[in-house]
N, C-alpha and C positions, 0 to 999 in steps of 0.2 A: 238566627231564628231557630235553628235546630235545637240548641240548648234550651231555649225557652219552652219548646214543646215537650222536651224530656222532663223538665221541672214541672210543667203543668200537669202531666199525666202520672207523676210519681206519687205513690200512696204515702201516707204518714209513716208507714213501716219501712219505707225506702225501696219498695218493689215497683216494677213497671210492667204492666200487662197491656200489650197492644191487641188490637183486633186483626185477625187474618181472614182472608176471603179467597176462596179458589175460583170465584166467578167475578172477581174485581177488575180484571183486565181483558182486553180484546185478544191478547196473545195467549191466554190460557195459563199465565204464570200466577203465582200467589201474590196477592196484594196485602199490604199492611197499612193500618191507619190508627190514629189516636194513641201514640204518634206513629209516623211512618218509619219503622225500623229497618225497612229495606233500602233506605236512602242515607245510610250513615256515610259521613265523608271518609274517603280513603287517603286523601292527600291534603296537604295544607298544614298550617301552623298548629291548629287544635285537633286535628284528626286523631293523632296518637292518644291524646288525653281523653277524647270523647269515647274512643273504643275501649279504653281501660274502665270506663264506668260500668260496663256490662260484665257482671260476674254471677256465677251460679251459687246457690246455697251450698253448704258443705256436703250435703247428701244428694246433690243434683249435678247434672251436667249441662253445659251450654254447648250446643252444636250449631254449626253453620254449614249450609249447603247451597249449591247452585246446580241447576241441571237445565 
């Protein structure tokens, strides 16, 4: 199901833009939707390949954070 959502929300140019909300959870953490990028698989057969799909443009940086 995760791959289907990535494909569904990918633009014809190959980019993916999710929606983020700071009021989307009761715990106060940031929430992501369309698709939920906060729920990427970390383990399993396809996890490595799914995570390799996310790359930044040559003049940009992709950062990950958790607090």
